[in-house]
mmCIF file of the N, C-alpha and C atoms, coordinates in Angstrom:
data_MODEL
# 
_entry.id   MODEL 
# 
loop_
_atom_site.group_PDB 
_atom_site.id 
_atom_site.type_symbol 
_atom_site.label_atom_id 
_atom_site.label_alt_id 
_atom_site.label_comp_id 
_atom_site.label_asym_id 
_atom_site.label_entity_id 
_atom_site.label_seq_id 
_atom_site.pdbx_PDB_ins_code 
_atom_site.Cartn_x 
_atom_site.Cartn_y 
_atom_site.Cartn_z 
_atom_site.occupancy 
_atom_site.B_iso_or_equiv 
_atom_site.pdbx_formal_charge 
_atom_site.auth_seq_id 
_atom_site.auth_comp_id 
_atom_site.auth_asym_id 
_atom_site.auth_atom_id 
_atom_site.pdbx_PDB_model_num 
ATOM 1   N N  . MET A 1 1  ? 12.221  12.296  -18.356 1.00 0.00 ? 1  MET A N  1 
ATOM 2   C CA . MET A 1 1  ? 12.010  11.275  -19.376 1.00 0.00 ? 1  MET A CA 1 
ATOM 3   C C  . MET A 1 1  ? 13.311  10.547  -19.715 1.00 0.00 ? 1  MET A C  1 
ATOM 4   N N  . SER A 1 2  ? 14.424  11.259  -19.608 1.00 0.00 ? 2  SER A N  1 
ATOM 5   C CA . SER A 1 2  ? 15.678  10.586  -19.938 1.00 0.00 ? 2  SER A CA 1 
ATOM 6   C C  . SER A 1 2  ? 15.968  9.449   -18.959 1.00 0.00 ? 2  SER A C  1 
ATOM 7   N N  . SER A 1 3  ? 15.604  9.609   -17.694 1.00 0.00 ? 3  SER A N  1 
ATOM 8   C CA . SER A 1 3  ? 15.793  8.535   -16.713 1.00 0.00 ? 3  SER A CA 1 
ATOM 9   C C  . SER A 1 3  ? 14.913  7.336   -17.039 1.00 0.00 ? 3  SER A C  1 
ATOM 10  N N  . LEU A 1 4  ? 13.736  7.583   -17.553 1.00 0.00 ? 4  LEU A N  1 
ATOM 11  C CA . LEU A 1 4  ? 12.837  6.497   -17.930 1.00 0.00 ? 4  LEU A CA 1 
ATOM 12  C C  . LEU A 1 4  ? 13.472  5.630   -19.013 1.00 0.00 ? 4  LEU A C  1 
ATOM 13  N N  . ASP A 1 5  ? 14.183  6.253   -19.914 1.00 0.00 ? 5  ASP A N  1 
ATOM 14  C CA . ASP A 1 5  ? 14.845  5.519   -20.997 1.00 0.00 ? 5  ASP A CA 1 
ATOM 15  C C  . ASP A 1 5  ? 16.160  4.872   -20.570 1.00 0.00 ? 5  ASP A C  1 
ATOM 16  N N  . SER A 1 6  ? 16.875  5.513   -19.651 1.00 0.00 ? 6  SER A N  1 
ATOM 17  C CA . SER A 1 6  ? 18.224  5.039   -19.344 1.00 0.00 ? 6  SER A CA 1 
ATOM 18  C C  . SER A 1 6  ? 18.351  4.228   -18.051 1.00 0.00 ? 6  SER A C  1 
ATOM 19  N N  . ASP A 1 7  ? 17.361  4.272   -17.175 1.00 0.00 ? 7  ASP A N  1 
ATOM 20  C CA . ASP A 1 7  ? 17.467  3.603   -15.869 1.00 0.00 ? 7  ASP A CA 1 
ATOM 21  C C  . ASP A 1 7  ? 16.335  2.587   -15.728 1.00 0.00 ? 7  ASP A C  1 
ATOM 22  N N  . ILE A 1 8  ? 16.696  1.306   -15.673 1.00 0.00 ? 8  ILE A N  1 
ATOM 23  C CA . ILE A 1 8  ? 15.661  0.258   -15.608 1.00 0.00 ? 8  ILE A CA 1 
ATOM 24  C C  . ILE A 1 8  ? 14.904  0.272   -14.282 1.00 0.00 ? 8  ILE A C  1 
ATOM 25  N N  . ARG A 1 9  ? 15.419  0.968   -13.271 1.00 0.00 ? 9  ARG A N  1 
ATOM 26  C CA . ARG A 1 9  ? 14.722  1.061   -11.985 1.00 0.00 ? 9  ARG A CA 1 
ATOM 27  C C  . ARG A 1 9  ? 13.559  2.043   -12.032 1.00 0.00 ? 9  ARG A C  1 
ATOM 28  N N  . VAL A 1 10 ? 13.508  2.886   -13.038 1.00 0.00 ? 10 VAL A N  1 
ATOM 29  C CA . VAL A 1 10 ? 12.447  3.871   -13.170 1.00 0.00 ? 10 VAL A CA 1 
ATOM 30  C C  . VAL A 1 10 ? 11.304  3.249   -13.953 1.00 0.00 ? 10 VAL A C  1 
ATOM 31  N N  . ASP A 1 11 ? 10.120  3.322   -13.361 1.00 0.00 ? 11 ASP A N  1 
ATOM 32  C CA . ASP A 1 11 ? 8.938   2.711   -13.959 1.00 0.00 ? 11 ASP A CA 1 
ATOM 33  C C  . ASP A 1 11 ? 7.861   3.773   -14.147 1.00 0.00 ? 11 ASP A C  1 
ATOM 34  N N  . ARG A 1 12 ? 7.275   3.814   -15.312 1.00 0.00 ? 12 ARG A N  1 
ATOM 35  C CA . ARG A 1 12 ? 6.221   4.780   -15.586 1.00 0.00 ? 12 ARG A CA 1 
ATOM 36  C C  . ARG A 1 12 ? 4.881   4.160   -15.209 1.00 0.00 ? 12 ARG A C  1 
ATOM 37  N N  . ARG A 1 13 ? 4.102   4.891   -14.412 1.00 0.00 ? 13 ARG A N  1 
ATOM 38  C CA . ARG A 1 13 ? 2.789   4.425   -13.963 1.00 0.00 ? 13 ARG A CA 1 
ATOM 39  C C  . ARG A 1 13 ? 1.783   5.553   -14.086 1.00 0.00 ? 13 ARG A C  1 
ATOM 40  N N  . THR A 1 14 ? 0.538   5.158   -14.196 1.00 0.00 ? 14 THR A N  1 
ATOM 41  C CA . THR A 1 14 ? -0.518  6.162   -14.136 1.00 0.00 ? 14 THR A CA 1 
ATOM 42  C C  . THR A 1 14 ? -0.740  6.524   -12.673 1.00 0.00 ? 14 THR A C  1 
ATOM 43  N N  . TRP A 1 15 ? -1.446  7.611   -12.450 1.00 0.00 ? 15 TRP A N  1 
ATOM 44  C CA . TRP A 1 15 ? -1.749  8.035   -11.087 1.00 0.00 ? 15 TRP A CA 1 
ATOM 45  C C  . TRP A 1 15 ? -2.547  6.944   -10.372 1.00 0.00 ? 15 TRP A C  1 
ATOM 46  N N  . ARG A 1 16 ? -3.505  6.335   -11.046 1.00 0.00 ? 16 ARG A N  1 
ATOM 47  C CA . ARG A 1 16 ? -4.328  5.281   -10.467 1.00 0.00 ? 16 ARG A CA 1 
ATOM 48  C C  . ARG A 1 16 ? -3.473  4.063   -10.097 1.00 0.00 ? 16 ARG A C  1 
ATOM 49  N N  . GLU A 1 17 ? -2.532  3.679   -10.949 1.00 0.00 ? 17 GLU A N  1 
ATOM 50  C CA . GLU A 1 17 ? -1.643  2.553   -10.645 1.00 0.00 ? 17 GLU A CA 1 
ATOM 51  C C  . GLU A 1 17 ? -0.797  2.842   -9.408  1.00 0.00 ? 17 GLU A C  1 
ATOM 52  N N  . LEU A 1 18 ? -0.320  4.069   -9.289  1.00 0.00 ? 18 LEU A N  1 
ATOM 53  C CA . LEU A 1 18 ? 0.471   4.451   -8.127  1.00 0.00 ? 18 LEU A CA 1 
ATOM 54  C C  . LEU A 1 18 ? -0.370  4.390   -6.854  1.00 0.00 ? 18 LEU A C  1 
ATOM 55  N N  . LEU A 1 19 ? -1.575  4.918   -6.903  1.00 0.00 ? 19 LEU A N  1 
ATOM 56  C CA . LEU A 1 19 ? -2.454  4.885   -5.737  1.00 0.00 ? 19 LEU A CA 1 
ATOM 57  C C  . LEU A 1 19 ? -2.809  3.452   -5.351  1.00 0.00 ? 19 LEU A C  1 
ATOM 58  N N  . ASP A 1 20 ? -3.126  2.614   -6.320  1.00 0.00 ? 20 ASP A N  1 
ATOM 59  C CA . ASP A 1 20 ? -3.459  1.215   -6.042  1.00 0.00 ? 20 ASP A CA 1 
ATOM 60  C C  . ASP A 1 20 ? -2.277  0.476   -5.425  1.00 0.00 ? 20 ASP A C  1 
ATOM 61  N N  . SER A 1 21 ? -1.094  0.702   -5.943  1.00 0.00 ? 21 SER A N  1 
ATOM 62  C CA . SER A 1 21 ? 0.101   0.065   -5.413  1.00 0.00 ? 21 SER A CA 1 
ATOM 63  C C  . SER A 1 21 ? 0.367   0.521   -3.977  1.00 0.00 ? 21 SER A C  1 
ATOM 64  N N  . THR A 1 22 ? 0.187   1.797   -3.720  1.00 0.00 ? 22 THR A N  1 
ATOM 65  C CA . THR A 1 22 ? 0.385   2.333   -2.383  1.00 0.00 ? 22 THR A CA 1 
ATOM 66  C C  . THR A 1 22 ? -0.625  1.741   -1.406  1.00 0.00 ? 22 THR A C  1 
ATOM 67  N N  . LEU A 1 23 ? -1.877  1.631   -1.832  1.00 0.00 ? 23 LEU A N  1 
ATOM 68  C CA . LEU A 1 23 ? -2.912  1.052   -0.987  1.00 0.00 ? 23 LEU A CA 1 
ATOM 69  C C  . LEU A 1 23 ? -2.602  -0.405  -0.653  1.00 0.00 ? 23 LEU A C  1 
ATOM 70  N N  . ARG A 1 24 ? -2.171  -1.179  -1.641  1.00 0.00 ? 24 ARG A N  1 
ATOM 71  C CA . ARG A 1 24 ? -1.814  -2.582  -1.394  1.00 0.00 ? 24 ARG A CA 1 
ATOM 72  C C  . ARG A 1 24 ? -0.643  -2.683  -0.422  1.00 0.00 ? 24 ARG A C  1 
ATOM 73  N N  . SER A 1 25 ? 0.353   -1.838  -0.609  1.00 0.00 ? 25 SER A N  1 
ATOM 74  C CA . SER A 1 25 ? 1.510   -1.853  0.287   1.00 0.00 ? 25 SER A CA 1 
ATOM 75  C C  . SER A 1 25 ? 1.105   -1.510  1.715   1.00 0.00 ? 25 SER A C  1 
ATOM 76  N N  . HIS A 1 26 ? 0.235   -0.530  1.858   1.00 0.00 ? 26 HIS A N  1 
ATOM 77  C CA . HIS A 1 26 ? -0.235  -0.130  3.182   1.00 0.00 ? 26 HIS A CA 1 
ATOM 78  C C  . HIS A 1 26 ? -1.016  -1.261  3.850   1.00 0.00 ? 26 HIS A C  1 
ATOM 79  N N  . ARG A 1 27 ? -1.882  -1.914  3.099   1.00 0.00 ? 27 ARG A N  1 
ATOM 80  C CA . ARG A 1 27 ? -2.653  -3.042  3.645   1.00 0.00 ? 27 ARG A CA 1 
ATOM 81  C C  . ARG A 1 27 ? -1.737  -4.188  4.050   1.00 0.00 ? 27 ARG A C  1 
ATOM 82  N N  . ASP A 1 28 ? -0.739  -4.487  3.215   1.00 0.00 ? 28 ASP A N  1 
ATOM 83  C CA . ASP A 1 28 ? 0.227   -5.544  3.549   1.00 0.00 ? 28 ASP A CA 1 
ATOM 84  C C  . ASP A 1 28 ? 0.982   -5.197  4.830   1.00 0.00 ? 28 ASP A C  1 
ATOM 85  N N  . PHE A 1 29 ? 1.381   -3.943  4.942   1.00 0.00 ? 29 PHE A N  1 
ATOM 86  C CA . PHE A 1 29 ? 2.092   -3.503  6.137   1.00 0.00 ? 29 PHE A CA 1 
ATOM 87  C C  . PHE A 1 29 ? 1.221   -3.677  7.381   1.00 0.00 ? 29 PHE A C  1 
ATOM 88  N N  . LEU A 1 30 ? -0.022  -3.216  7.306   1.00 0.00 ? 30 LEU A N  1 
ATOM 89  C CA . LEU A 1 30 ? -0.913  -3.340  8.457   1.00 0.00 ? 30 LEU A CA 1 
ATOM 90  C C  . LEU A 1 30 ? -1.173  -4.797  8.807   1.00 0.00 ? 30 LEU A C  1 
ATOM 91  N N  . GLU A 1 31 ? -1.326  -5.640  7.811   1.00 0.00 ? 31 GLU A N  1 
ATOM 92  C CA . GLU A 1 31 ? -1.539  -7.064  8.063   1.00 0.00 ? 31 GLU A CA 1 
ATOM 93  C C  . GLU A 1 31 ? -0.358  -7.649  8.836   1.00 0.00 ? 31 GLU A C  1 
ATOM 94  N N  . ARG A 1 32 ? 0.843   -7.280  8.460   1.00 0.00 ? 32 ARG A N  1 
ATOM 95  C CA . ARG A 1 32 ? 2.029   -7.782  9.163   1.00 0.00 ? 32 ARG A CA 1 
ATOM 96  C C  . ARG A 1 32 ? 2.103   -7.237  10.592  1.00 0.00 ? 32 ARG A C  1 
ATOM 97  N N  . VAL A 1 33 ? 1.747   -5.980  10.768  1.00 0.00 ? 33 VAL A N  1 
ATOM 98  C CA . VAL A 1 33 ? 1.750   -5.396  12.112  1.00 0.00 ? 33 VAL A CA 1 
ATOM 99  C C  . VAL A 1 33 ? 0.764   -6.144  12.996  1.00 0.00 ? 33 VAL A C  1 
ATOM 100 N N  . TYR A 1 34 ? -0.464  -6.363  12.499  1.00 0.00 ? 34 TYR A N  1 
ATOM 101 C CA . TYR A 1 34 ? -1.479  -7.061  13.291  1.00 0.00 ? 34 TYR A CA 1 
ATOM 102 C C  . TYR A 1 34 ? -1.061  -8.497  13.575  1.00 0.00 ? 34 TYR A C  1 
ATOM 103 N N  . THR A 1 35 ? -0.413  -9.133  12.610  1.00 0.00 ? 35 THR A N  1 
ATOM 104 C CA . THR A 1 35 ? 0.059   -10.499 12.825  1.00 0.00 ? 35 THR A CA 1 
ATOM 105 C C  . THR A 1 35 ? 1.124   -10.522 13.922  1.00 0.00 ? 35 THR A C  1 
ATOM 106 N N  . MET A 1 36 ? 2.025   -9.564  13.875  1.00 0.00 ? 36 MET A N  1 
ATOM 107 C CA . MET A 1 36 ? 3.074   -9.505  14.894  1.00 0.00 ? 36 MET A CA 1 
ATOM 108 C C  . MET A 1 36 ? 2.500   -9.224  16.282  1.00 0.00 ? 36 MET A C  1 
ATOM 109 N N  . ARG A 1 37 ? 1.463   -8.422  16.337  1.00 0.00 ? 37 ARG A N  1 
ATOM 110 C CA . ARG A 1 37 ? 0.828   -8.098  17.611  1.00 0.00 ? 37 ARG A CA 1 
ATOM 111 C C  . ARG A 1 37 ? -0.093  -9.229  18.080  1.00 0.00 ? 37 ARG A C  1 
ATOM 112 N N  . GLY A 1 38 ? -0.463  -10.096 17.159  1.00 0.00 ? 38 GLY A N  1 
ATOM 113 C CA . GLY A 1 38 ? -1.376  -11.168 17.505  1.00 0.00 ? 38 GLY A CA 1 
ATOM 114 C C  . GLY A 1 38 ? -2.814  -10.700 17.597  1.00 0.00 ? 38 GLY A C  1 
ATOM 115 N N  . GLU A 1 39 ? -3.101  -9.550  16.970  1.00 0.00 ? 39 GLU A N  1 
ATOM 116 C CA . GLU A 1 39 ? -4.454  -9.002  16.990  1.00 0.00 ? 39 GLU A CA 1 
ATOM 117 C C  . GLU A 1 39 ? -5.216  -9.440  15.753  1.00 0.00 ? 39 GLU A C  1 
ATOM 118 N N  . GLU A 1 40 ? -6.507  -9.240  15.801  1.00 0.00 ? 40 GLU A N  1 
ATOM 119 C CA . GLU A 1 40 ? -7.362  -9.521  14.651  1.00 0.00 ? 40 GLU A CA 1 
ATOM 120 C C  . GLU A 1 40 ? -7.023  -8.549  13.533  1.00 0.00 ? 40 GLU A C  1 
ATOM 121 N N  . ASP A 1 41 ? -7.088  -9.010  12.278  1.00 0.00 ? 41 ASP A N  1 
ATOM 122 C CA . ASP A 1 41 ? -6.768  -8.175  11.116  1.00 0.00 ? 41 ASP A CA 1 
ATOM 123 C C  . ASP A 1 41 ? -7.948  -7.263  10.797  1.00 0.00 ? 41 ASP A C  1 
ATOM 124 N N  . ASP A 1 42 ? -7.995  -6.107  11.456  1.00 0.00 ? 42 ASP A N  1 
ATOM 125 C CA . ASP A 1 42 ? -9.053  -5.119  11.227  1.00 0.00 ? 42 ASP A CA 1 
ATOM 126 C C  . ASP A 1 42 ? -8.386  -3.788  10.959  1.00 0.00 ? 42 ASP A C  1 
ATOM 127 N N  . THR A 1 43 ? -8.472  -3.297  9.725   1.00 0.00 ? 43 THR A N  1 
ATOM 128 C CA . THR A 1 43 ? -7.754  -2.088  9.338   1.00 0.00 ? 43 THR A CA 1 
ATOM 129 C C  . THR A 1 43 ? -8.492  -0.813  9.713   1.00 0.00 ? 43 THR A C  1 
ATOM 130 N N  . ARG A 1 44 ? -9.711  -0.936  10.256  1.00 0.00 ? 44 ARG A N  1 
ATOM 131 C CA . ARG A 1 44 ? -10.446 0.260   10.690  1.00 0.00 ? 44 ARG A CA 1 
ATOM 132 C C  . ARG A 1 44 ? -9.979  0.684   12.071  1.00 0.00 ? 44 ARG A C  1 
ATOM 133 N N  . PRO A 1 45 ? -9.825  1.988   12.303  1.00 0.00 ? 45 PRO A N  1 
ATOM 134 C CA . PRO A 1 45 ? -9.477  2.470   13.645  1.00 0.00 ? 45 PRO A CA 1 
ATOM 135 C C  . PRO A 1 45 ? -10.605 2.154   14.632  1.00 0.00 ? 45 PRO A C  1 
ATOM 136 N N  . SER A 1 46 ? -10.287 2.086   15.895  1.00 0.00 ? 46 SER A N  1 
ATOM 137 C CA . SER A 1 46 ? -11.291 1.809   16.923  1.00 0.00 ? 46 SER A CA 1 
ATOM 138 C C  . SER A 1 46 ? -12.401 2.835   16.850  1.00 0.00 ? 46 SER A C  1 
ATOM 139 N N  . GLY A 1 47 ? -13.622 2.362   16.937  1.00 0.00 ? 47 GLY A N  1 
ATOM 140 C CA . GLY A 1 47 ? -14.778 3.253   16.912  1.00 0.00 ? 47 GLY A CA 1 
ATOM 141 C C  . GLY A 1 47 ? -15.255 3.623   15.529  1.00 0.00 ? 47 GLY A C  1 
ATOM 142 N N  . ALA A 1 48 ? -14.539 3.246   14.483  1.00 0.00 ? 48 ALA A N  1 
ATOM 143 C CA . ALA A 1 48 ? -14.967 3.583   13.115  1.00 0.00 ? 48 ALA A CA 1 
ATOM 144 C C  . ALA A 1 48 ? -16.130 2.703   12.709  1.00 0.00 ? 48 ALA A C  1 
ATOM 145 N N  . ARG A 1 49 ? -17.029 3.274   11.971  1.00 0.00 ? 49 ARG A N  1 
ATOM 146 C CA . ARG A 1 49 ? -18.196 2.543   11.495  1.00 0.00 ? 49 ARG A CA 1 
ATOM 147 C C  . ARG A 1 49 ? -17.974 2.049   10.073  1.00 0.00 ? 49 ARG A C  1 
ATOM 148 N N  . ALA A 1 50 ? -18.493 0.878   9.787   1.00 0.00 ? 50 ALA A N  1 
ATOM 149 C CA . ALA A 1 50 ? -18.443 0.363   8.408   1.00 0.00 ? 50 ALA A CA 1 
ATOM 150 C C  . ALA A 1 50 ? -19.426 1.148   7.577   1.00 0.00 ? 50 ALA A C  1 
ATOM 151 N N  . GLY A 1 51 ? -19.078 1.393   6.339   1.00 0.00 ? 51 GLY A N  1 
ATOM 152 C CA . GLY A 1 51 ? -20.098 1.996   5.624   1.00 0.00 ? 51 GLY A CA 1 
ATOM 153 C C  . GLY A 1 51 ? -19.968 2.779   4.476   1.00 0.00 ? 51 GLY A C  1 
# 
């Protein structure tokens, strides 16, 4: 808690906020990878079913 008060780089988040932020970062990363590869932006692994 002392770091939260003294270090502006430390940010307090709920577990849900952390998970949502991680998911967005992962999607952004995959989008950039697919763009660099010139492939279609499909985040599902090959053979995966929608659903």
